[in-house]
N, CA, C, O and the ligand as a Tripos MOL2 file, in Angstrom:
@<TRIPOS>MOLECULE
protein
  233   231    59     0     0
PROTEIN
NO_CHARGES

@<TRIPOS>ATOM
      1 N         127.0920   90.2950   66.1920 N.3       1 MET1
      2 CA        126.2790   89.2320   65.5830 C.3       1 MET1
      3 C         126.7200   87.8810   66.1430 C.2       1 MET1
      4 O         126.9510   86.9330   65.3920 O.2       1 MET1
      5 N         126.8340   87.8040   67.4600 N.am      2 ASP2
      6 CA        127.3140   86.5610   68.0670 C.3       2 ASP2
      7 C         126.1700   85.6810   68.5570 C.2       2 ASP2
      8 O         126.3540   84.5030   68.8640 O.2       2 ASP2
      9 N         125.0010   86.2750   68.6210 N.am      3 LYS3
     10 CA        123.8700   85.4930   69.1130 C.3       3 LYS3
     11 C         122.9320   85.1380   67.9660 C.2       3 LYS3
     12 O         122.1250   85.9500   67.5120 O.2       3 LYS3
     13 N         123.0650   83.9470   67.5360 N.am      4 VAL4
     14 CA        122.1580   83.4660   66.5010 C.3       4 VAL4
     15 C         121.1620   82.5370   67.1790 C.2       4 VAL4
     16 O         121.4590   81.3790   67.4740 O.2       4 VAL4
     17 N         119.9940   83.0680   67.4140 N.am      5 GLN5
     18 CA        118.9860   82.2750   68.0940 C.3       5 GLN5
     19 C         117.9730   81.7520   67.1070 C.2       5 GLN5
     20 O         117.6250   82.3880   66.1120 O.2       5 GLN5
     21 N         117.5300   80.5910   67.4250 N.am      6 LYS6
     22 CA        116.5420   79.9740   66.5720 C.3       6 LYS6
     23 C         115.1650   80.4700   66.9800 C.2       6 LYS6
     24 O         114.7420   80.3090   68.1240 O.2       6 LYS6
     25 N         114.5020   81.0530   66.0590 N.am      7 HIS7
     26 CA        113.1630   81.5440   66.3520 C.3       7 HIS7
     27 C         112.1510   80.4610   65.9980 C.2       7 HIS7
     28 O         111.9190   80.1470   64.8300 O.2       7 HIS7
     29 N         111.5750   79.9170   67.0250 N.am      8 GLU8
     30 CA        110.6400   78.8150   66.8200 C.3       8 GLU8
     31 C         109.2310   79.3190   66.5650 C.2       8 GLU8
     32 O         108.4670   78.7630   65.7770 O.2       8 GLU8
     33 N         108.9390   80.3560   67.2420 N.am      9 GLY9
     34 CA        107.5630   80.8440   67.1310 C.3       9 GLY9
     35 C         107.5180   82.3330   66.9230 C.2       9 GLY9
     36 O         108.5450   83.0080   66.8510 O.2       9 GLY9
     37 N         106.3320   82.8190   66.8310 N.am     10 LEU10
     38 CA        106.1250   84.2420   66.6020 C.3      10 LEU10
     39 C         104.9840   84.7060   67.5150 C.2      10 LEU10
     40 O         103.9280   84.0770   67.5930 O.2      10 LEU10
     41 N         105.2280   85.8040   68.1890 N.am     11 VAL11
     42 CA        104.2040   86.3360   69.0790 C.3      11 VAL11
     43 C         103.6920   87.6360   68.4960 C.2      11 VAL11
     44 O         104.4620   88.5650   68.2530 O.2      11 VAL11
     45 N         102.4190   87.6960   68.2790 N.am     12 CYS12
     46 CA        101.8060   88.9040   67.7460 C.3      12 CYS12
     47 C         101.2810   89.7420   68.9100 C.2      12 CYS12
     48 O         100.3780   89.3240   69.6360 O.2      12 CYS12
     49 N         101.8570   90.9220   69.0730 N.am     13 VAL13
     50 CA        101.5300   91.7970   70.1940 C.3      13 VAL13
     51 C         100.8570   93.0550   69.6750 C.2      13 VAL13
     52 O         101.2440   93.6000   68.6410 O.2      13 VAL13
     53 N          99.8530   93.5070   70.3960 N.am     14 CYS14
     54 CA         99.1770   94.7440   70.0200 C.3      14 CYS14
     55 C         100.1350   95.9140   70.2190 C.2      14 CYS14
     56 O         100.7060   96.0810   71.2970 O.2      14 CYS14
     57 N         100.3040   96.7120   69.1860 N.am     15 ALA15
     58 CA        101.2250   97.8460   69.2480 C.3      15 ALA15
     59 C         100.7050   98.9330   70.1850 C.2      15 ALA15
     60 O         101.4660   99.7900   70.6340 O.2      15 ALA15
     61 N          99.4340   98.8940   70.4710 N.am     16 GLU16
     62 CA         98.8230   99.9470   71.2840 C.3      16 GLU16
     63 C          98.8150   99.5910   72.7710 C.2      16 GLU16
     64 O          99.3140  100.3620   73.5910 O.2      16 GLU16
     65 N          98.2630   98.4490   73.1220 N.am     17 CYS17
     66 CA         98.1150   98.1040   74.5380 C.3      17 CYS17
     67 C          99.0320   96.9590   74.9680 C.2      17 CYS17
     68 O          99.0060   96.5360   76.1240 O.2      17 CYS17
     69 N          99.8300   96.4670   74.0430 N.am     18 LYS18
     70 CA        100.8410   95.4340   74.3290 C.3      18 LYS18
     71 C         100.2700   94.0800   74.7290 C.2      18 LYS18
     72 O         100.9980   93.2180   75.2220 O.2      18 LYS18
     73 N          98.9970   93.8930   74.5230 N.am     19 VAL19
     74 CA         98.4020   92.6030   74.8390 C.3      19 VAL19
     75 C          98.8170   91.6000   73.7550 C.2      19 VAL19
     76 O          98.9720   91.9670   72.5910 O.2      19 VAL19
     77 N          98.9920   90.3530   74.1400 N.am     20 VAL20
     78 CA         99.3400   89.3330   73.1560 C.3      20 VAL20
     79 C          98.0860   88.9410   72.3990 C.2      20 VAL20
     80 O          97.1300   88.4170   72.9700 O.2      20 VAL20
     81 N          98.1100   89.2020   71.1150 N.am     21 ILE21
     82 CA         96.9480   88.9050   70.2890 C.3      21 ILE21
     83 C          96.9040   87.4120   69.9970 C.2      21 ILE21
     84 O          95.8770   86.7520   70.1530 O.2      21 ILE21
     85 N          98.0630   86.9030   69.5660 N.am     22 ARG22
     86 CA         98.1200   85.4650   69.3340 C.3      22 ARG22
     87 C          99.5660   85.0070   69.2500 C.2      22 ARG22
     88 O         100.4780   85.7880   68.9800 O.2      22 ARG22
     89 N          99.7430   83.7150   69.4910 N.am     23 THR23
     90 CA        101.0580   83.1160   69.3780 C.3      23 THR23
     91 C         101.0280   82.1360   68.2240 C.2      23 THR23
     92 O         100.1630   81.2620   68.1560 O.2      23 THR23
     93 N         101.9740   82.2870   67.3220 N.am     24 VAL24
     94 CA        102.0330   81.4120   66.1580 C.3      24 VAL24
     95 C         103.1740   80.4260   66.3650 C.2      24 VAL24
     96 O         104.3070   80.8280   66.6300 O.2      24 VAL24
     97 N         102.8850   79.1700   66.2480 N.am     25 GLY25
     98 CA        103.8920   78.1520   66.4580 C.3      25 GLY25
     99 C         104.1400   77.9570   67.9390 C.2      25 GLY25
    100 O         103.3320   78.3740   68.7700 O.2      25 GLY25
    101 N         105.2460   77.3310   68.2710 N.am     26 THR26
    102 CA        105.5620   77.0780   69.6680 C.3      26 THR26
    103 C         106.7480   77.9180   70.0890 C.2      26 THR26
    104 O         107.7110   78.0850   69.3400 O.2      26 THR26
    105 N         106.6650   78.4400   71.2930 N.am     27 VAL27
    106 CA        107.7490   79.2430   71.8440 C.3      27 VAL27
    107 C         108.3020   78.5040   73.0530 C.2      27 VAL27
    108 O         107.7520   78.6100   74.1490 O.2      27 VAL27
    109 N         109.3830   77.7580   72.8650 N.am     28 PRO28
    110 CA        109.9470   77.0000   73.9820 C.3      28 PRO28
    111 C         110.5070   77.9370   75.0440 C.2      28 PRO28
    112 O         111.0020   79.0180   74.7250 O.2      28 PRO28
    113 N         110.4280   77.5210   76.3100 N.am     29 PRO29
    114 CA        110.9770   78.3570   77.3820 C.3      29 PRO29
    115 C         112.4470   78.6760   77.1330 C.2      29 PRO29
    116 O         113.2310   77.7890   76.7960 O.2      29 PRO29
    117 N         112.8140   79.9230   77.2970 N.am     30 GLY30
    118 CA        114.2000   80.3360   77.1130 C.3      30 GLY30
    119 C         114.5110   80.8130   75.7180 C.2      30 GLY30
    120 O         115.5640   81.4030   75.4770 O.2      30 GLY30
    121 N         113.6070   80.5630   74.8010 N.am     31 SER31
    122 CA        113.8460   81.0180   73.4400 C.3      31 SER31
    123 C         113.3170   82.4330   73.2660 C.2      31 SER31
    124 O         112.5140   82.9190   74.0620 O.2      31 SER31
    125 N         113.7780   83.0710   72.2260 N.am     32 THR32
    126 CA        113.3210   84.4300   71.9370 C.3      32 THR32
    127 C         112.4120   84.3920   70.7190 C.2      32 THR32
    128 O         112.8760   84.2180   69.5920 O.2      32 THR32
    129 N         111.1410   84.5510   70.9490 N.am     33 PRO33
    130 CA        110.2310   84.5180   69.8030 C.3      33 PRO33
    131 C         110.3200   85.8060   68.9920 C.2      33 PRO33
    132 O         110.6950   86.8570   69.5110 O.2      33 PRO33
    133 N         109.9850   85.7110   67.7730 N.am     34 LEU34
    134 CA        109.8800   86.9100   66.9500 C.3      34 LEU34
    135 C         108.6420   87.6790   67.3960 C.2      34 LEU34
    136 O         107.5950   87.0890   67.6650 O.2      34 LEU34
    137 N         108.7680   88.9560   67.4680 N.am     35 ILE35
    138 CA        107.6380   89.7770   67.8670 C.3      35 ILE35
    139 C         107.0610   90.4620   66.6330 C.2      35 ILE35
    140 O         107.7580   91.1410   65.8780 O.2      35 ILE35
    141 N         105.7960   90.2610   66.4660 N.am     36 SER36
    142 CA        105.1000   90.9260   65.3800 C.3      36 SER36
    143 C         104.0760   91.8730   65.9860 C.2      36 SER36
    144 O         103.3420   91.5000   66.9010 O.2      36 SER36
    145 N         104.0280   93.0730   65.4870 N.am     37 HIS37
    146 CA        103.0890   94.0330   66.0460 C.3      37 HIS37
    147 C         101.8340   94.1300   65.1960 C.2      37 HIS37
    148 O         101.8720   94.2210   63.9690 O.2      37 HIS37
    149 N         100.7540   94.1060   65.8940 N.am     38 GLY38
    150 CA         99.4670   94.2350   65.2290 C.3      38 GLY38
    151 C          98.5680   95.1040   66.0890 C.2      38 GLY38
    152 O          99.0350   95.7960   66.9930 O.2      38 GLY38
    153 N          97.3150   95.0620   65.8090 N.am     39 ILE39
    154 CA         96.3350   95.8120   66.5940 C.3      39 ILE39
    155 C          95.2450   94.8410   67.0240 C.2      39 ILE39
    156 O          94.6670   94.1330   66.1990 O.2      39 ILE39
    157 N          94.9730   94.8170   68.3190 N.am     40 CYS40
    158 CA         93.9200   93.9320   68.8010 C.3      40 CYS40
    159 C          92.5540   94.5260   68.4380 C.2      40 CYS40
    160 O          92.4570   95.7200   68.1530 O.2      40 CYS40
    161 N          91.5160   93.7170   68.4450 N.am     41 PRO41
    162 CA         90.1910   94.2050   68.0530 C.3      41 PRO41
    163 C          89.7360   95.4200   68.8620 C.2      41 PRO41
    164 O          89.1170   96.3320   68.3120 O.2      41 PRO41
    165 N          90.0330   95.4400   70.1480 N.am     42 ALA42
    166 CA         89.6050   96.5560   70.9980 C.3      42 ALA42
    167 C          90.2760   97.8530   70.5620 C.2      42 ALA42
    168 O          89.6280   98.8970   70.4910 O.2      42 ALA42
    169 N          91.5800   97.7860   70.2670 N.am     43 CYS43
    170 CA         92.3030   98.9870   69.8570 C.3      43 CYS43
    171 C          91.9470   99.3690   68.4240 C.2      43 CYS43
    172 O          91.9350  100.5510   68.0800 O.2      43 CYS43
    173 N          91.6630   98.3920   67.6040 N.am     44 ALA44
    174 CA         91.2470   98.6810   66.2320 C.3      44 ALA44
    175 C          89.9740   99.5040   66.2580 C.2      44 ALA44
    176 O          89.8160  100.4530   65.4890 O.2      44 ALA44
    177 N          89.0620   99.1280   67.1570 N.am     45 GLU45
    178 CA         87.8100   99.8680   67.3010 C.3      45 GLU45
    179 C          88.1000  101.2750   67.8140 C.2      45 GLU45
    180 O          87.5410  102.2600   67.3330 O.2      45 GLU45
    181 N          88.9930  101.3430   68.8080 N.am     46 LYS46
    182 CA         89.3270  102.6260   69.4240 C.3      46 LYS46
    183 C          90.0340  103.5510   68.4300 C.2      46 LYS46
    184 O          89.7380  104.7440   68.3620 O.2      46 LYS46
    185 N          90.9660  102.9900   67.6660 N.am     47 LEU47
    186 CA         91.7730  103.7970   66.7580 C.3      47 LEU47
    187 C          91.0670  104.1030   65.4470 C.2      47 LEU47
    188 O          91.1330  105.2170   64.9280 O.2      47 LEU47
    189 N          90.3950  103.0920   64.9280 N.am     48 TYR48
    190 CA         89.8210  103.2480   63.5920 C.3      48 TYR48
    191 C          88.3130  103.3420   63.5950 C.2      48 TYR48
    192 O          87.7070  103.7120   62.5900 O.2      48 TYR48
    193 N          87.7050  103.0090   64.7170 N.am     49 GLY49
    194 CA         86.2570  103.0500   64.8030 C.3      49 GLY49
    195 C          85.7220  104.4490   64.5580 C.2      49 GLY49
    196 O          84.7600  104.6390   63.8150 O.2      49 GLY49
    197 N          86.3600  105.4280   65.1940 N.am     50 GLU50
    198 CA         85.9140  106.8120   65.0420 C.3      50 GLU50
    199 C          86.1020  107.3030   63.6190 C.2      50 GLU50
    200 O          85.2440  107.9890   63.0660 O.2      50 GLU50
    201 N          87.2330  106.9440   63.0350 N.am     51 ILE51
    202 CA         87.5020  107.3420   61.6500 C.3      51 ILE51
    203 C          86.4560  106.7430   60.7270 C.2      51 ILE51
    204 O          85.9430  107.3840   59.8090 O.2      51 ILE51
    205 N          86.1660  105.4800   61.0170 N.am     52 PHE52
    206 CA         85.1900  104.7850   60.1960 C.3      52 PHE52
    207 C          83.8240  105.4380   60.3250 C.2      52 PHE52
    208 O          83.1410  105.6830   59.3310 O.2      52 PHE52
    209 N          83.4400  105.7140   61.5580 N.am     53 ARG53
    210 CA         82.1270  106.3250   61.7780 C.3      53 ARG53
    211 C          82.0560  107.7320   61.1830 C.2      53 ARG53
    212 O          81.0220  108.1520   60.6650 O.2      53 ARG53
    213 N          83.1810  108.4520   61.2700 N.am     54 ALA54
    214 CA         83.2330  109.8090   60.7140 C.3      54 ALA54
    215 C          83.0290  109.7600   59.2100 C.2      54 ALA54
    216 O          82.3560  110.6140   58.6320 O.2      54 ALA54
    217 N          83.6160  108.7520   58.5880 N.am     55 ARG55
    218 CA         83.4690  108.6060   57.1400 C.3      55 ARG55
    219 C          82.0380  108.2920   56.7640 C.2      55 ARG55
    220 O          81.5210  108.7850   55.7610 O.2      55 ARG55
    221 N          81.4040  107.4660   57.5780 N.am     56 VAL56
    222 CA         80.0230  107.0710   57.3120 C.3      56 VAL56
    223 C          79.1140  108.3040   57.3980 C.2      56 VAL56
    224 O          78.1630  108.4570   56.6320 O.2      56 VAL56
    225 N          79.4420  109.1720   58.3550 N.am     57 LYS57
    226 CA         78.6350  110.3700   58.5840 C.3      57 LYS57
    227 C          78.6150  111.3020   57.3660 C.2      57 LYS57
    228 O          77.5930  111.9150   57.0560 O.2      57 LYS57
    229 N          79.7410  111.3940   56.6950 N.am     58 GLU58
    230 CA         79.8560  112.3470   55.5950 C.3      58 GLU58
    231 C          78.9640  112.0210   54.3990 C.2      58 GLU58
    232 O          78.9710  112.7500   53.4070 O.2      58 GLU58
    233 ZN         95.2840   96.6670   71.8690 Zn       59 ZN59
@<TRIPOS>BOND
     1     1     2 1
     2     2     3 1
     3     3     4 2
     4     3     5 am
     5     5     6 1
     6     6     7 1
     7     7     8 2
     8     7     9 am
     9     9    10 1
    10    10    11 1
    11    11    12 2
    12    11    13 am
    13    13    14 1
    14    14    15 1
    15    15    16 2
    16    15    17 am
    17    17    18 1
    18    18    19 1
    19    19    20 2
    20    19    21 am
    21    21    22 1
    22    22    23 1
    23    23    24 2
    24    23    25 am
    25    25    26 1
    26    26    27 1
    27    27    28 2
    28    27    29 am
    29    29    30 1
    30    30    31 1
    31    31    32 2
    32    31    33 am
    33    33    34 1
    34    34    35 1
    35    35    36 2
    36    35    37 am
    37    37    38 1
    38    38    39 1
    39    39    40 2
    40    39    41 am
    41    41    42 1
    42    42    43 1
    43    43    44 2
    44    43    45 am
    45    45    46 1
    46    46    47 1
    47    47    48 2
    48    47    49 am
    49    49    50 1
    50    50    51 1
    51    51    52 2
    52    51    53 am
    53    53    54 1
    54    54    55 1
    55    55    56 2
    56    55    57 am
    57    57    58 1
    58    58    59 1
    59    59    60 2
    60    59    61 am
    61    61    62 1
    62    62    63 1
    63    63    64 2
    64    63    65 am
    65    65    66 1
    66    66    67 1
    67    67    68 2
    68    67    69 am
    69    69    70 1
    70    70    71 1
    71    71    72 2
    72    71    73 am
    73    73    74 1
    74    74    75 1
    75    75    76 2
    76    75    77 am
    77    77    78 1
    78    78    79 1
    79    79    80 2
    80    79    81 am
    81    81    82 1
    82    82    83 1
    83    83    84 2
    84    83    85 am
    85    85    86 1
    86    86    87 1
    87    87    88 2
    88    87    89 am
    89    89    90 1
    90    90    91 1
    91    91    92 2
    92    91    93 am
    93    93    94 1
    94    94    95 1
    95    95    96 2
    96    95    97 am
    97    97    98 1
    98    98    99 1
    99    99   100 2
   100    99   101 am
   101   101   102 1
   102   102   103 1
   103   103   104 2
   104   103   105 am
   105   105   106 1
   106   106   107 1
   107   107   108 2
   108   107   109 am
   109   109   110 1
   110   110   111 1
   111   111   112 2
   112   111   113 am
   113   113   114 1
   114   114   115 1
   115   115   116 2
   116   115   117 am
   117   117   118 1
   118   118   119 1
   119   119   120 2
   120   119   121 am
   121   121   122 1
   122   122   123 1
   123   123   124 2
   124   123   125 am
   125   125   126 1
   126   126   127 1
   127   127   128 2
   128   127   129 am
   129   129   130 1
   130   130   131 1
   131   131   132 2
   132   131   133 am
   133   133   134 1
   134   134   135 1
   135   135   136 2
   136   135   137 am
   137   137   138 1
   138   138   139 1
   139   139   140 2
   140   139   141 am
   141   141   142 1
   142   142   143 1
   143   143   144 2
   144   143   145 am
   145   145   146 1
   146   146   147 1
   147   147   148 2
   148   147   149 am
   149   149   150 1
   150   150   151 1
   151   151   152 2
   152   151   153 am
   153   153   154 1
   154   154   155 1
   155   155   156 2
   156   155   157 am
   157   157   158 1
   158   158   159 1
   159   159   160 2
   160   159   161 am
   161   161   162 1
   162   162   163 1
   163   163   164 2
   164   163   165 am
   165   165   166 1
   166   166   167 1
   167   167   168 2
   168   167   169 am
   169   169   170 1
   170   170   171 1
   171   171   172 2
   172   171   173 am
   173   173   174 1
   174   174   175 1
   175   175   176 2
   176   175   177 am
   177   177   178 1
   178   178   179 1
   179   179   180 2
   180   179   181 am
   181   181   182 1
   182   182   183 1
   183   183   184 2
   184   183   185 am
   185   185   186 1
   186   186   187 1
   187   187   188 2
   188   187   189 am
   189   189   190 1
   190   190   191 1
   191   191   192 2
   192   191   193 am
   193   193   194 1
   194   194   195 1
   195   195   196 2
   196   195   197 am
   197   197   198 1
   198   198   199 1
   199   199   200 2
   200   199   201 am
   201   201   202 1
   202   202   203 1
   203   203   204 2
   204   203   205 am
   205   205   206 1
   206   206   207 1
   207   207   208 2
   208   207   209 am
   209   209   210 1
   210   210   211 1
   211   211   212 2
   212   211   213 am
   213   213   214 1
   214   214   215 1
   215   215   216 2
   216   215   217 am
   217   217   218 1
   218   218   219 1
   219   219   220 2
   220   219   221 am
   221   221   222 1
   222   222   223 1
   223   223   224 2
   224   223   225 am
   225   225   226 1
   226   226   227 1
   227   227   228 2
   228   227   229 am
   229   229   230 1
   230   230   231 1
   231   231   232 2
@<TRIPOS>SUBSTRUCTURE
     1 MET1         2 RESIDUE 1 A MET
     2 ASP2         6 RESIDUE 1 A ASP
     3 LYS3        10 RESIDUE 1 A LYS
     4 VAL4        14 RESIDUE 1 A VAL
     5 GLN5        18 RESIDUE 1 A GLN
     6 LYS6        22 RESIDUE 1 A LYS
     7 HIS7        26 RESIDUE 1 A HIS
     8 GLU8        30 RESIDUE 1 A GLU
     9 GLY9        34 RESIDUE 1 A GLY
    10 LEU10       38 RESIDUE 1 A LEU
    11 VAL11       42 RESIDUE 1 A VAL
    12 CYS12       46 RESIDUE 1 A CYS
    13 VAL13       50 RESIDUE 1 A VAL
    14 CYS14       54 RESIDUE 1 A CYS
    15 ALA15       58 RESIDUE 1 A ALA
    16 GLU16       62 RESIDUE 1 A GLU
    17 CYS17       66 RESIDUE 1 A CYS
    18 LYS18       70 RESIDUE 1 A LYS
    19 VAL19       74 RESIDUE 1 A VAL
    20 VAL20       78 RESIDUE 1 A VAL
    21 ILE21       82 RESIDUE 1 A ILE
    22 ARG22       86 RESIDUE 1 A ARG
    23 THR23       90 RESIDUE 1 A THR
    24 VAL24       94 RESIDUE 1 A VAL
    25 GLY25       98 RESIDUE 1 A GLY
    26 THR26      102 RESIDUE 1 A THR
    27 VAL27      106 RESIDUE 1 A VAL
    28 PRO28      110 RESIDUE 1 A PRO
    29 PRO29      114 RESIDUE 1 A PRO
    30 GLY30      118 RESIDUE 1 A GLY
    31 SER31      122 RESIDUE 1 A SER
    32 THR32      126 RESIDUE 1 A THR
    33 PRO33      130 RESIDUE 1 A PRO
    34 LEU34      134 RESIDUE 1 A LEU
    35 ILE35      138 RESIDUE 1 A ILE
    36 SER36      142 RESIDUE 1 A SER
    37 HIS37      146 RESIDUE 1 A HIS
    38 GLY38      150 RESIDUE 1 A GLY
    39 ILE39      154 RESIDUE 1 A ILE
    40 CYS40      158 RESIDUE 1 A CYS
    41 PRO41      162 RESIDUE 1 A PRO
    42 ALA42      166 RESIDUE 1 A ALA
    43 CYS43      170 RESIDUE 1 A CYS
    44 ALA44      174 RESIDUE 1 A ALA
    45 GLU45      178 RESIDUE 1 A GLU
    46 LYS46      182 RESIDUE 1 A LYS
    47 LEU47      186 RESIDUE 1 A LEU
    48 TYR48      190 RESIDUE 1 A TYR
    49 GLY49      194 RESIDUE 1 A GLY
    50 GLU50      198 RESIDUE 1 A GLU
    51 ILE51      202 RESIDUE 1 A ILE
    52 PHE52      206 RESIDUE 1 A PHE
    53 ARG53      210 RESIDUE 1 A ARG
    54 ALA54      214 RESIDUE 1 A ALA
    55 ARG55      218 RESIDUE 1 A ARG
    56 VAL56      222 RESIDUE 1 A VAL
    57 LYS57      226 RESIDUE 1 A LYS
    58 GLU58      230 RESIDUE 1 A GLU
    59 ZN59       233 GROUP 0 **** ****
């Protein structure tokens, strides 16, 4: 626990395709932003679109 870094910003990355969905706050060069995993709209459609449509069908 020797590295206490200041997290200035937060980067939301898609857990599926690793694309950066959005950056919250500012991420100065050299800093380590907090990584938050989410799902981008394209992957949400891919992952949940079929489930959603299957439910509608029933
Ligand atoms: Zn994605």
